[in-house]
PyMOL commands that place a pseudoatom at each C-alpha (Angstrom):
pseudoatom trace, name=CA, resn=MET, resi=1, chain=A, elem=C, hetatm=0, pos=[0.000, 0.000, 0.000]
pseudoatom trace, name=CA, resn=GLY, resi=2, chain=A, elem=C, hetatm=0, pos=[1.474, 3.370, -1.009]
pseudoatom trace, name=CA, resn=THR, resi=3, chain=A, elem=C, hetatm=0, pos=[1.544, 6.589, 0.891]
pseudoatom trace, name=CA, resn=ARG, resi=4, chain=A, elem=C, hetatm=0, pos=[-0.926, 9.254, -0.245]
pseudoatom trace, name=CA, resn=LYS, resi=5, chain=A, elem=C, hetatm=0, pos=[0.826, 12.192, -1.919]
pseudoatom trace, name=CA, resn=VAL, resi=6, chain=A, elem=C, hetatm=0, pos=[-0.354, 15.787, -2.127]
pseudoatom trace, name=CA, resn=ARG, resi=7, chain=A, elem=C, hetatm=0, pos=[0.818, 18.700, -4.247]
pseudoatom trace, name=CA, resn=VAL, resi=8, chain=A, elem=C, hetatm=0, pos=[1.619, 21.931, -2.436]
pseudoatom trace, name=CA, resn=CYS, resi=9, chain=A, elem=C, hetatm=0, pos=[2.723, 25.435, -3.367]
pseudoatom trace, name=CA, resn=PRO, resi=10, chain=A, elem=C, hetatm=0, pos=[6.531, 25.844, -3.455]
pseudoatom trace, name=CA, resn=ARG, resi=11, chain=A, elem=C, hetatm=0, pos=[6.237, 29.373, -1.993]
pseudoatom trace, name=CA, resn=CYS, resi=12, chain=A, elem=C, hetatm=0, pos=[3.879, 28.931, 0.991]
pseudoatom trace, name=CA, resn=GLY, resi=13, chain=A, elem=C, hetatm=0, pos=[3.262, 25.170, 1.314]
pseudoatom trace, name=CA, resn=SER, resi=14, chain=A, elem=C, hetatm=0, pos=[-0.510, 25.444, 0.862]
pseudoatom trace, name=CA, resn=PRO, resi=15, chain=A, elem=C, hetatm=0, pos=[-2.400, 22.600, -0.822]
pseudoatom trace, name=CA, resn=LYS, resi=16, chain=A, elem=C, hetatm=0, pos=[-4.734, 25.201, -2.422]
pseudoatom trace, name=CA, resn=VAL, resi=17, chain=A, elem=C, hetatm=0, pos=[-3.023, 24.903, -5.817]
pseudoatom trace, name=CA, resn=LYS, resi=18, chain=A, elem=C, hetatm=0, pos=[-4.937, 24.911, -9.097]
pseudoatom trace, name=CA, resn=GLU, resi=19, chain=A, elem=C, hetatm=0, pos=[-3.904, 24.189, -12.653]
pseudoatom trace, name=CA, resn=ASN, resi=20, chain=A, elem=C, hetatm=0, pos=[-4.336, 26.962, -15.210]
pseudoatom trace, name=CA, resn=LYS, resi=21, chain=A, elem=C, hetatm=0, pos=[-6.077, 25.011, -17.958]
pseudoatom trace, name=CA, resn=THR, resi=22, chain=A, elem=C, hetatm=0, pos=[-5.711, 25.975, -21.600]
pseudoatom trace, name=CA, resn=SER, resi=23, chain=A, elem=C, hetatm=0, pos=[-6.032, 24.000, -24.798]
pseudoatom trace, name=CA, resn=VAL, resi=24, chain=A, elem=C, hetatm=0, pos=[-2.251, 23.885, -25.304]
pseudoatom trace, name=CA, resn=ASN, resi=25, chain=A, elem=C, hetatm=0, pos=[-1.062, 22.973, -21.750]
pseudoatom trace, name=CA, resn=GLY, resi=26, chain=A, elem=C, hetatm=0, pos=[1.462, 20.166, -21.755]
pseudoatom trace, name=CA, resn=TRP, resi=27, chain=A, elem=C, hetatm=0, pos=[1.587, 20.169, -25.532]
pseudoatom trace, name=CA, resn=LEU, resi=28, chain=A, elem=C, hetatm=0, pos=[2.839, 23.562, -26.655]
pseudoatom trace, name=CA, resn=VAL, resi=29, chain=A, elem=C, hetatm=0, pos=[3.563, 25.251, -23.329]
pseudoatom trace, name=CA, resn=PRO, resi=30, chain=A, elem=C, hetatm=0, pos=[4.280, 23.855, -19.848]
pseudoatom trace, name=CA, resn=THR, resi=31, chain=A, elem=C, hetatm=0, pos=[1.388, 23.562, -17.420]
pseudoatom trace, name=CA, resn=THR, resi=32, chain=A, elem=C, hetatm=0, pos=[1.125, 26.614, -15.157]
pseudoatom trace, name=CA, resn=TYR, resi=33, chain=A, elem=C, hetatm=0, pos=[-0.124, 26.309, -11.580]
pseudoatom trace, name=CA, resn=TYR, resi=34, chain=A, elem=C, hetatm=0, pos=[-1.339, 29.062, -9.271]
pseudoatom trace, name=CA, resn=CYS, resi=35, chain=A, elem=C, hetatm=0, pos=[-1.831, 29.219, -5.524]
pseudoatom trace, name=CA, resn=GLU, resi=36, chain=A, elem=C, hetatm=0, pos=[-5.194, 30.315, -4.138]
pseudoatom trace, name=CA, resn=GLU, resi=37, chain=A, elem=C, hetatm=0, pos=[-3.858, 30.963, -0.624]
pseudoatom trace, name=CA, resn=GLU, resi=38, chain=A, elem=C, hetatm=0, pos=[-4.518, 34.568, 0.391]
pseudoatom trace, name=CA, resn=GLY, resi=39, chain=A, elem=C, hetatm=0, pos=[-1.359, 36.648, 0.231]
pseudoatom trace, name=CA, resn=CYS, resi=40, chain=A, elem=C, hetatm=0, pos=[0.755, 34.105, -1.657]
pseudoatom trace, name=CA, resn=GLY, resi=41, chain=A, elem=C, hetatm=0, pos=[0.298, 34.878, -5.351]
pseudoatom trace, name=CA, resn=TYR, resi=42, chain=A, elem=C, hetatm=0, pos=[2.504, 32.048, -6.673]
pseudoatom trace, name=CA, resn=SER, resi=43, chain=A, elem=C, hetatm=0, pos=[2.137, 31.286, -10.354]
pseudoatom trace, name=CA, resn=GLY, resi=44, chain=A, elem=C, hetatm=0, pos=[4.554, 28.998, -12.142]
pseudoatom trace, name=CA, resn=PRO, resi=45, chain=A, elem=C, hetatm=0, pos=[5.328, 25.648, -13.719]
pseudoatom trace, name=CA, resn=GLY, resi=46, chain=A, elem=C, hetatm=0, pos=[6.341, 23.733, -10.591]
pseudoatom trace, name=CA, resn=LEU, resi=47, chain=A, elem=C, hetatm=0, pos=[4.815, 22.193, -7.477]
pseudoatom trace, name=CA, resn=ILE, resi=48, chain=A, elem=C, hetatm=0, pos=[6.112, 20.184, -4.539]
pseudoatom trace, name=CA, resn=GLU, resi=49, chain=A, elem=C, hetatm=0, pos=[4.709, 16.675, -4.128]
pseudoatom trace, name=CA, resn=ILE, resi=50, chain=A, elem=C, hetatm=0, pos=[5.067, 15.244, -0.614]
pseudoatom trace, name=CA, resn=ASP, resi=51, chain=A, elem=C, hetatm=0, pos=[3.487, 12.672, 1.693]
pseudoatom trace, name=CA, resn=ALA, resi=52, chain=A, elem=C, hetatm=0, pos=[0.103, 13.876, 2.950]
pseudoatom trace, name=CA, resn=GLU, resi=53, chain=A, elem=C, hetatm=0, pos=[1.068, 13.529, 6.627]
pseudoatom trace, name=CA, resn=GLU, resi=54, chain=A, elem=C, hetatm=0, pos=[4.068, 15.849, 6.113]
pseudoatom trace, name=CA, resn=ALA, resi=55, chain=A, elem=C, hetatm=0, pos=[2.129, 18.623, 4.323]
pseudoatom trace, name=CA, resn=GLU, resi=56, chain=A, elem=C, hetatm=0, pos=[1.052, 20.558, 7.431]
pseudoatom trace, name=CA, resn=ILE, resi=57, chain=A, elem=C, hetatm=0, pos=[4.549, 20.418, 8.948]
pseudoatom trace, name=CA, resn=LEU, resi=58, chain=A, elem=C, hetatm=0, pos=[6.058, 21.755, 5.709]
pseudoatom trace, name=CA, resn=ARG, resi=59, chain=A, elem=C, hetatm=0, pos=[3.497, 24.585, 5.530]
pseudoatom trace, name=CA, resn=GLN, resi=60, chain=A, elem=C, hetatm=0, pos=[4.252, 25.646, 9.116]
pseudoatom trace, name=CA, resn=VAL, resi=61, chain=A, elem=C, hetatm=0, pos=[8.018, 25.639, 8.534]
pseudoatom trace, name=CA, resn=MET, resi=62, chain=A, elem=C, hetatm=0, pos=[7.724, 27.551, 5.239]
pseudoatom trace, name=CA, resn=ASN, resi=63, chain=A, elem=C, hetatm=0, pos=[5.582, 30.238, 6.906]
pseudoatom trace, name=CA, resn=GLY, resi=64, chain=A, elem=C, hetatm=0, pos=[7.810, 30.616, 9.982]
pseudoatom trace, name=CA, resn=GLU, resi=65, chain=A, elem=C, hetatm=0, pos=[5.211, 29.166, 12.347]
pseudoatom trace, name=CA, resn=SER, resi=66, chain=A, elem=C, hetatm=0, pos=[7.511, 26.345, 13.437]
pseudoatom trace, name=CA, resn=SER, resi=67, chain=A, elem=C, hetatm=0, pos=[11.154, 25.391, 13.202]
pseudoatom trace, name=CA, resn=VAL, resi=68, chain=A, elem=C, hetatm=0, pos=[12.780, 22.177, 12.070]
pseudoatom trace, name=CA, resn=GLU, resi=69, chain=A, elem=C, hetatm=0, pos=[14.001, 20.159, 15.031]
pseudoatom trace, name=CA, resn=GLU, resi=70, chain=A, elem=C, hetatm=0, pos=[17.550, 18.867, 14.694]
for i in range(1, 70): cmd.bond("trace and resi %d" % i, "trace and resi %d" % (i + 1))
show_as sticks, trace
zoom trace
């Protein structure tokens, strides 16, 4: 059984990422994604795909709400 993966924004870590759909995505131009998280504004061709149970930890670290324990 595999681990469930989620795609998150590379800027803020939010899972509120949508694909900008056009008729030529993936064929003529790369797929563009945008983040719907308030205040983020990310728009670009890349996302981060991580294990679902790690998504909230990553979001907190990326937004300075928590630190990585060493």
